[in-house]
C-alpha positions in Angstrom: 51.2 -24.0 -36.6 49.3 -25.6 -33.6 45.6 -26.2 -33.6 44.9 -22.8 -31.7 47.4 -21.1 -34.2 44.7 -22.4 -37.2 42.0 -20.7 -35.1 43.4 -17.3 -35.5 43.3 -16.9 -39.0 43.2 -13.1 -39.4 44.2 -12.7 -43.2 42.1 -10.5 -45.1 39.8 -12.1 -47.6 40.3 -11.0 -51.4 36.6 -9.5 -52.6 34.1 -11.3 -54.2 33.8 -8.8 -56.6 35.2 -5.3 -57.7 37.7 -3.7 -60.5 40.4 -5.4 -61.5 42.9 -3.7 -59.3 41.0 -4.3 -56.1 41.1 -7.5 -56.4 44.2 -7.9 -57.8 45.6 -6.2 -54.7 43.4 -8.2 -52.6 44.5 -11.4 -53.5 48.0 -10.2 -53.1 47.2 -9.2 -50.0 45.9 -12.6 -48.6 48.9 -14.1 -50.0 51.0 -11.8 -48.8 49.4 -12.4 -45.4 49.4 -16.1 -45.6 53.0 -16.1 -45.7 53.1 -14.7 -42.6 50.3 -17.0 -41.4 52.7 -20.0 -42.2 55.4 -18.9 -40.3 53.4 -17.5 -37.1 54.2 -19.5 -33.9 57.6 -21.1 -34.9 60.4 -20.5 -33.2 63.4 -19.1 -34.7 65.4 -22.6 -34.8 62.2 -24.2 -36.6 62.1 -21.1 -38.9 65.5 -21.7 -40.1 65.6 -25.1 -40.2 66.8 -27.1 -43.3 64.7 -29.5 -44.2 65.5 -30.2 -48.4 68.7 -30.0 -50.1 68.5 -26.6 -50.5 68.9 -23.4 -48.5 64.9 -23.4 -48.7 63.9 -22.0 -45.2 60.8 -20.7 -43.4 63.1 -17.6 -42.8 64.6 -17.9 -46.0 61.1 -17.9 -48.1 59.8 -14.3 -46.2 63.7 -12.7 -46.9 63.1 -13.9 -50.1 59.9 -12.7 -50.8 60.4 -9.3 -49.0 63.9 -8.7 -51.9 61.8 -9.8 -54.5 58.6 -6.8 -53.1 61.1 -4.1 -53.2 62.7 -5.4 -56.4 60.1 -5.5 -58.2 57.8 -2.5 -56.9 60.8 -0.2 -55.8 63.3 -0.9 -58.7 61.4 -2.2 -61.5 57.9 -0.3 -61.3 59.4 3.0 -59.6 62.9 3.2 -61.8 64.6 3.7 -57.8 68.4 2.9 -57.5 70.2 1.4 -55.3 67.0 -0.9 -53.9 69.1 -3.3 -51.2 68.6 -7.2 -52.1 70.2 -9.9 -49.8 71.7 -11.2 -53.0 74.0 -10.8 -54.8 76.4 -12.2 -58.3 78.9 -13.4 -55.4 76.0 -15.0 -53.3 73.0 -15.5 -55.6 71.2 -17.0 -52.8 72.0 -14.4 -50.1 68.1 -13.9 -48.8 68.3 -17.5 -48.1 71.0 -17.4 -45.8 69.8 -17.4 -42.1 71.9 -17.7 -38.6 71.7 -18.5 -35.2 70.8 -14.4 -34.7 68.4 -13.8 -37.4 64.9 -13.8 -35.2 61.7 -15.0 -37.2 60.0 -11.8 -35.6 62.5 -9.3 -37.6 62.1 -11.3 -40.4 58.3 -11.3 -40.3 58.6 -7.5 -39.7 61.1 -6.8 -42.5 58.5 -8.4 -45.0 55.6 -6.8 -43.6 57.8 -3.3 -44.1 58.5 -4.4 -47.4 54.7 -4.9 -48.4 54.0 -1.5 -47.0 56.1 0.0 -49.3 55.0 -1.5 -52.4 51.8 -0.6 -51.4 53.1 3.4 -51.2 54.8 2.6 -54.5 51.8 1.2 -55.9 49.6 4.0 -55.0 50.5 6.5 -57.3 50.3 4.0 -60.5 47.4 2.5 -63.0 47.6 -0.7 -64.0 48.2 0.0 -67.8 51.6 2.3 -66.4 54.5 1.4 -68.3 57.2 -0.1 -65.5 60.1 3.2 -64.7 62.7 0.2 -64.0 62.7 -1.9 -66.6 63.5 -2.5 -70.0 61.4 -5.5 -71.0 57.7 -3.5 -71.3 56.1 -4.2 -68.4 53.4 -2.4 -66.8 51.7 -2.5 -63.5 49.0 -5.0 -64.4 51.7 -7.6 -65.2 53.7 -6.5 -61.8 50.7 -7.4 -59.7 50.2 -10.6 -61.8 53.8 -11.7 -61.3 53.5 -11.3 -57.7 50.4 -13.0 -56.7 52.3 -16.4 -58.5 55.9 -15.6 -57.2 53.9 -14.9 -53.3 51.8 -17.9 -54.0 53.9 -20.2 -55.3 56.3 -19.9 -52.0 53.2 -20.0 -50.2 53.0 -23.0 -51.2 56.3 -24.4 -50.2 55.8 -22.6 -46.8 52.8 -24.8 -46.4 55.1 -27.7 -46.8 57.5 -26.8 -44.7 55.3 -26.3 -41.9 53.9 -29.7 -42.3 57.4 -30.8 -42.4 58.6 -28.9 -38.9 55.0 -29.7 -36.8 52.5 -31.4 -38.9 50.4 -28.3 -38.9 48.0 -28.1 -42.5 45.8 -25.9 -43.5 45.1 -22.9 -45.8 
């Protein structure tokens, strides 16, 4: 992020008070927006640049988060079959494979679309409802809490990658 990028912070703030669902969803939406915020302004090349021995890149993390949104909300919570992911048995880290033809704008749009799909699924359930697609006994509250953890952890990775790419720091 350039200094100008840091002054344009349009992320939704989580509520200071409210019901459990409102607070959980507010923090998840804040973290979702933070993931996009950390990528904003990067070139396609920088977003796909590997700075670590692993496949971890800004674009790869956003694609991973899109796949995780779809799996947890559509497949595991809602019980939908055939939910697409970029990982497979043959390529367990497939979502992290970013090529020269992959644009950051398209990757961000896909992530935002996945988040919208998740919100639509979530709107049909109460926090105590069991997940239809997982035998582990998870409920909606567990999925929301897990997604806050998952997205927050990867926002930390995005923060470090962004600083390594161009020196930009910020919340």
